[in-house]
N, CA, C and O of each residue as an XYZ file, in Angstrom:
440
protein
N     -15.784    -10.974     -3.612
C     -14.503     -9.480     -3.498
C     -13.099     -9.785     -3.602
O     -12.561    -10.739     -3.039
N     -12.533     -8.954     -4.332
C     -11.024     -8.800     -4.983
C     -10.124     -8.200     -3.855
O     -10.198     -6.977     -3.967
N      -9.198     -8.584     -2.681
C      -8.749     -7.711     -2.033
C      -7.691     -6.946     -2.505
O      -7.088     -7.401     -3.477
N      -7.196     -5.498     -1.864
C      -5.951     -4.781     -2.990
C      -5.600     -4.105     -1.741
O      -6.244     -3.472     -0.904
N      -4.265     -4.468     -1.892
C      -3.053     -4.171     -0.902
C      -2.747     -2.341     -1.592
O      -2.775     -1.949     -2.758
N      -2.489     -1.620     -0.380
C      -2.113     -0.122     -1.137
C      -0.752      0.158     -0.962
O      -0.284      0.210      0.175
N      -0.035      0.351     -1.998
C       1.350      1.059     -1.877
C       1.773      2.092     -1.911
O       1.730      2.520     -3.064
N       2.433      3.176     -0.828
C       3.219      4.257     -1.569
C       3.853      4.934     -0.196
O       3.464      4.649      0.937
N       4.847      5.831     -0.490
C       5.235      6.360      1.192
C       5.049      6.349      2.471
O       4.131      7.087      2.827
N       5.562      5.804      3.266
C       5.019      5.723      4.649
C       6.029      6.719      5.175
O       5.616      7.854      5.414
N       7.829      6.316      5.472
C       8.778      7.513      6.125
C       8.554      8.590      5.656
O       7.880      8.820      4.652
N       9.080      9.324      6.316
C       9.012     10.870      6.050
C      10.165     11.362      7.038
O      10.829     10.471      7.567
N      10.467     12.669      7.337
C      11.741     13.283      7.766
C      11.373     14.127      9.315
O      12.141     14.734     10.061
N       9.712     13.850      9.444
C       9.168     13.981     10.743
C       7.743     13.599     10.811
O       7.256     13.142      9.777
N       6.910     13.723     11.973
C       5.578     13.097     12.175
C       5.039     13.762     11.258
O       4.687     13.007     10.351
N       4.784     14.912     11.044
C       3.502     16.042      9.970
C       3.926     15.147      8.488
O       3.004     14.629      7.858
N       5.246     15.018      8.031
C       5.638     14.265      6.204
C       5.220     12.689      6.905
O       4.233     12.175      6.379
N       5.965     11.782      8.182
C       4.900     10.641      7.841
C       3.202     10.604      7.839
O       2.638      9.744      7.163
N       2.647     11.295      8.398
C       1.295     11.674      9.163
C       0.283     11.969      7.725
O      -0.850     11.564      7.468
N       1.486     13.086      6.727
C       0.826     13.630      5.535
C       0.957     11.705      4.217
O       0.168     11.273      3.376
N       1.877     11.333      4.560
C       2.306     10.029      3.844
C       1.011      8.860      4.098
O       0.772      7.895      3.372
N       0.449      9.169      5.048
C      -0.779      7.857      5.945
C      -2.028      8.352      5.224
O      -2.789      7.696      4.512
N      -2.096      9.841      5.603
C      -3.175     10.249      4.612
C      -3.693     10.367      3.305
O      -4.863     10.408      2.925
N      -2.394     10.426      2.540
C      -2.659      9.773      1.229
C      -3.189      8.099      0.893
O      -4.189      7.579      0.398
N      -2.341      7.792      1.274
C      -2.720      5.887      1.439
C      -3.939      5.693      2.458
O      -4.004      4.511      2.797
N      -5.061      6.598      3.133
C      -5.910      6.420      2.844
C      -6.807      6.678      2.567
O      -7.937      6.200      2.661
N      -6.232      7.789      2.041
C      -7.937      8.720      0.785
C      -7.632      7.508     -0.270
O      -8.604      6.794     -0.515
N      -6.657      7.255     -0.789
C      -6.644      6.258     -2.029
C      -7.284      5.003     -1.533
O      -7.867      4.432     -2.455
N      -7.366      4.440     -0.495
C      -7.863      2.900     -0.176
C      -9.276      4.240      0.471
O      -9.471      3.742      1.580
N      -9.779      4.892      0.441
C     -11.006      4.670      0.486
C     -11.882      4.943     -0.342
O     -13.081      4.757     -0.134
N     -11.270      5.549     -1.677
C     -11.988      5.492     -3.506
C     -12.011      4.001     -4.166
O     -12.815      3.525     -4.968
N     -10.470      3.230     -3.353
C     -10.559      1.792     -3.432
C     -12.127      1.052     -2.906
O     -13.069      0.616     -3.569
N     -11.918      1.138     -1.571
C     -13.548      0.382     -1.031
C     -14.322      1.181     -1.699
O     -13.921      0.911     -2.832
N     -15.401      2.222     -1.896
C     -15.299      2.453     -2.597
C     -16.219      2.145     -3.809
O     -17.416      2.430     -3.856
N     -15.406      1.440     -4.919
C     -15.348      0.766     -5.744
C     -15.484     -0.368     -5.743
O     -15.945     -1.025     -6.677
N     -15.089     -0.802     -4.652
C     -15.829     -2.332     -4.170
C     -14.611     -3.067     -3.569
O     -15.156     -3.894     -2.839
N     -13.203     -3.257     -3.444
C     -12.545     -4.246     -3.825
C     -12.656     -3.582     -2.126
O     -12.952     -2.435     -1.792
N     -12.324     -4.693     -1.310
C     -11.601     -5.087      0.229
C      -9.976     -4.340      0.364
O      -8.983     -4.502     -0.345
N     -10.113     -3.791      1.136
C      -8.589     -2.976      0.774
C      -7.747     -2.808      1.972
O      -8.287     -2.365      2.985
N      -6.286     -3.155      1.989
C      -5.388     -3.244      3.204
C      -4.690     -2.042      3.129
O      -3.888     -1.952      2.200
N      -4.786     -1.247      3.768
C      -3.745     -0.085      3.883
C      -2.999     -0.231      5.003
O      -3.568     -0.181      6.094
N      -1.530     -0.447      4.916
C      -0.640     -0.974      5.729
C      -0.310      0.043      6.536
O      -0.209     -0.227      7.733
N      -0.070      1.410      6.101
C      -0.183      2.585      6.528
C      -0.462      2.724      7.759
O       0.331      3.012      8.655
N      -2.567      2.355      7.924
C      -3.044      2.232      9.435
C      -2.626      1.420      9.915
O      -2.590      1.689     11.115
N      -2.128      0.212      9.679
C      -2.060     -0.781     10.561
C      -1.151     -0.540     11.523
O      -1.135     -1.140     12.597
N      -0.250      0.457     11.144
C       1.336      0.360     11.762
C       1.490      2.288     12.156
O       2.494      2.636     12.778
N       0.764      3.040     11.866
C       0.231      4.181     11.893
C       1.487      4.730     13.057
O       2.397      5.532     12.849
N       1.105      3.877     14.491
C       1.836      4.724     15.566
C       3.384      3.737     15.855
O       3.981      3.750     16.931
N       3.785      2.990     14.727
C       4.667      2.053     15.465
C       6.194      2.462     15.553
O       7.057      1.861     16.193
N       6.390      3.811     14.644
C       7.494      4.191     14.624
C       8.777      3.905     15.495
O       8.633      4.264     16.664
N       9.881      3.396     15.224
C      10.640      3.396     16.570
C      10.401      2.102     17.532
O      11.143      1.856     18.484
N       9.293      1.316     17.177
C       8.855      0.267     18.485
C       9.648     -1.484     17.876
O       9.934     -2.577     18.364
N       9.714     -0.668     16.345
C      10.805     -2.728     16.269
C      11.607     -1.844     14.706
O      10.965     -0.938     14.174
N      12.711     -2.169     14.256
C      13.449     -1.832     12.654
C      12.484     -1.952     12.359
O      11.459     -2.349     12.914
N      12.858     -1.423     10.914
C      11.676     -0.811      9.188
C      11.712     -2.268      8.412
O      11.025     -2.593      7.444
N      12.575     -2.952      9.016
C      12.388     -4.424      7.867
C      11.320     -5.311      8.906
O      11.012     -6.372      8.362
N      10.964     -5.214      9.665
C       9.770     -5.703     10.478
C       8.779     -5.376      9.937
O       8.105     -6.251      9.396
N       8.311     -3.864      9.896
C       7.360     -3.971      9.039
C       6.801     -4.208      7.831
O       5.633     -4.505      7.581
N       8.006     -4.008      6.870
C       7.978     -4.323      5.553
C       8.136     -6.015      5.542
O       7.920     -6.525      4.443
N       8.465     -6.871      6.570
C       9.231     -7.972      5.685
C       6.954     -8.628      6.340
O       6.273     -9.554      5.898
N       6.674     -7.751      7.260
C       5.173     -8.015      8.154
C       3.989     -7.694      6.578
O       2.888     -8.221      6.418
N       4.613     -6.785      5.705
C       3.696     -5.817      5.187
C       3.703     -7.199      3.746
O       2.689     -7.505      3.118
N       4.975     -7.767      3.540
C       4.924     -8.842      2.415
C       4.277     -9.738      2.576
O       3.614    -10.214      1.654
N       4.278    -10.286      3.922
C       3.791    -11.216      3.912
C       2.079    -10.834      3.705
O       1.463    -11.484      2.860
N       1.305     -9.696      4.556
C       0.064     -9.470      4.114
C       0.120     -9.454      2.599
O      -0.667    -10.248      2.084
N       1.199     -8.417      1.376
C       0.899     -8.441      0.233
C       0.385     -9.679     -0.132
O      -0.752     -9.708     -0.604
N       1.246    -11.075      0.051
C       0.897    -12.266     -0.968
C      -0.664    -12.949     -0.825
O      -1.000    -14.021     -1.328
N      -1.556    -12.014      0.022
C      -2.303    -12.294      0.223
C      -3.419    -11.617     -0.642
O      -4.630    -11.773     -0.483
N      -2.977    -11.056     -1.321
C      -4.032     -9.731     -1.720
C      -4.187    -10.437     -3.342
O      -3.405    -11.353     -3.597
N      -5.059    -10.065     -4.287
C      -5.210    -10.400     -5.133
C      -4.903     -9.249     -6.223
O      -5.161     -9.324     -7.425
N      -4.164     -7.927     -5.396
C      -3.734     -6.942     -6.057
C      -3.038     -5.738     -5.379
O      -3.353     -5.476     -4.218
N      -1.937     -4.844     -6.142
C      -1.815     -4.111     -5.350
C      -1.903     -2.794     -5.932
O      -1.270     -2.621     -6.974
N      -2.667     -1.685     -5.387
C      -2.728      0.092     -5.586
C      -1.628      0.328     -5.425
O      -1.201      0.031     -4.309
N      -0.763      0.880     -6.290
C       0.650      2.107     -6.120
C      -0.300      3.529     -5.808
O      -1.400      3.648     -6.348
N       0.239      4.567     -4.898
C       0.045      5.351     -4.438
C       0.610      6.597     -5.983
O       1.459      6.243     -6.802
N      -0.012      7.809     -6.027
C       0.656      8.762     -7.252
C       2.076      8.706     -6.847
O       2.816      8.089     -7.613
N       2.573      9.208     -5.840
C       3.727      9.145     -5.531
C       4.845      8.398     -5.038
O       5.921      8.835     -4.631
N       4.272      6.685     -5.166
C       4.853      5.281     -5.280
C       6.502      5.234     -5.431
O       7.217      4.372     -4.919
N       6.899      6.211     -6.148
C       8.293      5.487     -6.381
C       9.038      6.114     -5.686
O      10.232      5.815     -5.682
N       8.492      7.299     -4.797
C       9.802      7.602     -4.255
C       9.879      7.174     -2.577
O      10.408      7.676     -1.586
N       8.968      5.849     -2.872
C       9.042      5.070     -1.574
C      10.516      4.021     -1.859
O      10.653      3.661     -3.028
N      11.482      3.587     -0.945
C      12.021      2.116     -1.164
C      10.913      1.010     -1.249
O      10.571      0.285     -2.183
N      10.353      1.156      0.376
C       9.218      0.561      0.846
C       8.277     -0.198     -0.228
O       8.205     -1.414     -0.409
N       7.653      0.717     -0.821
C       6.826      0.611     -1.897
C       7.308      0.290     -3.292
O       6.478      0.085     -4.178
N       8.576      0.237     -3.531
C       8.890      0.173     -4.731
C       9.488     -1.815     -4.320
O       9.357     -2.691     -5.175
N       9.971     -2.045     -3.185
C       9.659     -3.521     -2.767
C       8.883     -4.405     -2.840
O       9.069     -5.594     -3.098
N       7.227     -3.401     -2.425
C       6.549     -4.503     -2.599
C       5.715     -3.959     -4.069
O       4.754     -4.542     -4.571
N       6.103     -3.199     -4.382
C       5.641     -3.522     -6.535
C       6.433     -4.490     -6.963
O       5.989     -4.981     -8.002
N       7.856     -5.184     -6.440
C       8.387     -5.682     -7.177
C       8.135     -6.943     -6.500
O       8.059     -7.886     -7.287
N       7.963     -7.278     -5.118
C       7.194     -8.394     -4.422
C       6.048     -9.231     -5.270
O       5.930    -10.406     -5.615
N       5.182     -7.901     -5.449
C       3.898     -8.310     -6.376
C       4.020     -8.695     -7.569
O       2.998     -9.190     -8.044
N       5.268     -8.625     -8.492
C       5.451     -8.701     -9.863
C       6.236    -10.603     -9.727
O       6.263    -11.654    -10.368
N       6.571    -10.212     -8.878
C       7.826    -11.400     -8.703
C       6.269    -12.889     -7.929
O       6.658    -13.976     -7.501
N       5.017    -12.591     -7.943
C       4.225    -13.541     -7.361
C       2.859    -13.518     -7.507
O       1.896    -13.844     -6.814
N       3.133    -12.787     -9.187
C       2.141    -13.327     -9.917
C       0.504    -11.889     -9.434
O      -0.563    -11.813    -10.044
N       0.850    -11.205     -8.477
C       0.261    -10.352     -8.244
C      -0.396     -8.890     -8.827
O       0.422     -8.003     -8.582
N      -1.606     -8.337     -9.520
C      -1.859     -7.730    -10.478
C      -1.427     -5.928     -9.857
O      -2.117     -5.486     -8.938
N      -0.376     -5.110    -10.400
C       0.081     -3.900    -10.043
C      -0.859     -3.002    -10.774
O      -0.855     -2.902    -12.001
N      -1.648     -2.366     -9.999
C      -2.622     -0.997    -10.786
C      -1.770      0.117    -10.089
O      -1.064     -0.004     -9.088
N      -2.061      1.527    -11.056
C      -1.486      2.459    -10.938
C      -2.335      3.389    -10.746
O      -1.904      4.426    -10.241
N      -3.669      3.303    -11.062
C      -4.461      4.354    -11.287
C      -6.148      3.862    -10.618
O      -6.603      2.760    -10.926
N      -6.560      4.362    -10.142
C      -8.607      3.901    -10.161
C      -9.300      3.666    -10.898
O     -10.361      3.082    -10.678
N      -8.828      4.126    -12.210
C      -9.266      3.991    -13.375
C      -8.952      2.122    -13.659
O      -9.859      1.311    -13.843
N      -7.625      1.821    -13.631
C      -6.970      0.458    -13.734
C      -7.948     -0.008    -12.326
O      -8.909     -0.510    -12.910
N      -8.178     -0.100    -11.218
C      -8.753     -0.575    -10.066
C     -10.064     -1.041    -10.302
O     -10.479     -2.090     -9.809
N     -10.909     -0.115    -11.226
C     -12.318     -0.339    -11.484
C     -12.297     -1.050    -13.018
O     -13.407     -1.511    -13.283
N     -11.336     -1.245    -14.057
C     -11.912     -2.299    -14.486
C     -11.284     -3.773    -13.982
O     -11.704     -4.903    -14.233
N     -10.273     -3.407    -13.281
C      -9.814     -4.887    -12.376
C     -10.803     -5.511    -12.192
O     -11.019     -6.577    -12.767
N     -11.868     -4.793    -11.074
C     -12.228     -5.227    -10.332
C     -13.627     -5.641    -11.080
O     -14.402     -6.232    -10.328
N     -14.048     -5.462    -12.283
C     -15.495     -6.251    -12.676
C     -15.401     -7.461    -13.179
O     -16.418     -8.084    -13.484
């Protein structure tokens, strides 16, 4: 089974927007699970950790997790996130497949 990491915006101007970002990532993660991937959704992993440590702690940890994955699946709005951009670049540098859509993921999993 391939392991897929979901990347997209997390931070937002308020708690509502952060939760909306998390929910979008979780919906994508669920669809990826349904296609047959084992999915890491870091948004869910650190959902309530805001302010507990500097933001770089979460990104550094996420990159360590990402290095263990077969692919990264970008949320449709990933380009508005500096963290997702960094995760995508990290994936490229480490030879991890970058996927932009669920049909791309389905083909990757075949």
